[in-house]
N, C-alpha and C positions, 0 to 999 in steps of 0.2 A: 932430434934428430938432422945427423944432414944431409944437402941437397940430393946430395950422390948415394945417397942409400932411400932416400924417398923415389928418386929415379929409378934405381936397380928395383927397388918392391913394384913399382908401376910396370915397370916390363915384363915383370917375373907373373904380376897379376895379368895382362896383354895377353903374357904368350902362355900361361894356362888357359886362359878363356877362349884365345884361340886354338887349342888344343881339345879344349870340350866342345868347343862351337864344328872343329873338324871332326870329333869323335861321333857328336850326337849328326851330323849331317851323314856321314858315312850308316850311323846305324839307321837313321831315316832312309835312306838308299835302296839299303837293303830290306826294309821295310817294306817299302815300295816296289821292288823286284819280286820278293817273296809274295804279296798282295797279289802283285799282275800273273805271275806264272797260277796262282790258282783261280783266278778269273778264266786266263786263256784255257787252262783247263776245262773248266764249268763250261766255259762256251765250246771247245770244243766236244764235250760231253754232250753238251745240248746239241750239238748238229749230229751227233750220233742216235741219241736218244730223242725224235722224231713225238710230238704230244699224242698219235692216233700209234705209235708204239707200245706205249705204256696203256693208251686203252685198247685196243684191239690184238695185242702178240708183237713178239719180234719179227715175226713174217710179213707182217702190213706195211705197207707204204704205196703209194704210185708206180705202175709200172711205166708210167708216161713222166718221169719225171723230168725230163727233157722241158716241161712245160708249167710256165708259173702257177702257181693255184688262183690266180684271176683265170685265168686262160682255161684252166682244168673247168673251173666253175660255169666261166661263159659257157666249154662246151657241150659240158651237161644241163644246164640249163636251157638251153636253144634246143638240142634235142629233146629233152626232156618237157618244152611247150609243145615242140610239133607232134610227140606221141600223144601230149594226155588231148590238143584239139581235136589230132584224129580220132582219137580211141571216141571222147565226146558225140563225134559229127558219125562214124559207123554204130557207136550204140544207139543210137538216136533211131538209124535208120534200119540196123535190126529188131528195136523193140518195136516198132511201128508196122515190121513185114511182119512179124514171130503174132504181135497181138490183131491187127489185120486178117491176117490168117484165123485164128480162132477164132474170130468175131466171123468170117463170112461160113465157116464151117458151122458154127450154131446158128447163124441163119438158114442156113441149106436143111439144116438139120430139121428145125423148127417148123419151115415150107415146107418138109416133107421128101423134098429134093433128095435128100440119102438118106441113109437107116443104119444108122451106127448098133452094132453090136456092143453093148458096153461091158458083157461076162466077160468077151473074149478078149476088149481092150484091156479090163481088170487082168485077166489071167496071165497077158501077155508082161507087161508092167509088174507082176510081180513074178513073172518067169526073169526078166532084165534086171530086177533089184536081186534077185538069188546071184546070176549072173557077176554082176560087180560086185556082192562080198567075195565070192570066190577068186572074182580076179584082184580085187583088193591086195590081199595075202599075196600076191604073187610079184606085185609092184612095189611092195618095199623096199627094195635092197635100190632099185633106181631110182626110187624116188629121193631116197636118201643121199644115193648119191649127186645125184642133180639140187639139191639143196645145199652139201657141204660145198658143193666148186660153185654154188653161185653164193653162198657164203662169205666166200673164196677173195670171189671175185671183188663184192663188196669192201672187205679188209683192204686189198691190194689197190682198190680205187675208190677213196672212201670220198674224194675232194669232187668228183665226176659226178657220182651215185648221188653225191647231197646236190649236187645243181639239177640231178636231172628229178628228182624228186621233186625240188620246188618247182621246176619248169611245168612238170605234170600235171602239180596241184591246178599253177597258174594255167594250164591249157585247159584243164577240165571246167576253167569257173569261166574263162571267155568263151 
């Protein structure tokens, strides 16, 4: 073979390699764009479908979406801690007052200062039981509505509610 034929063959091979390389680069670029489009679609889908939507339903989501998750947890945690701490202190005072009152009544009864008509107390307690049973049937729809509204609130404010529960338990423990 002559040198001219070898050079022409080399030029043809180089041209073919460049064309194949260009074709492969174009294919890779198309593939990258397709993958990018799918990733963008997936991120857009993830933005629309929050984890609590999958867990609690489509109508859930925080009402105050302008606050970050950390802010919502902090607000819920601080308010929960305050409520738990107050619940603990008020509960202790109420238990002491009720227990002390019953103790004083028992001491007064045993000392003879007061006379308790236990038959009348029993009759009044039974009457109160009957009234409570009768009124629980009437209170059903209002109670169900309250429970539904509370559940809806918890679903829409899951972050604040989570922080509140955690803070409430910490407040009770402190």
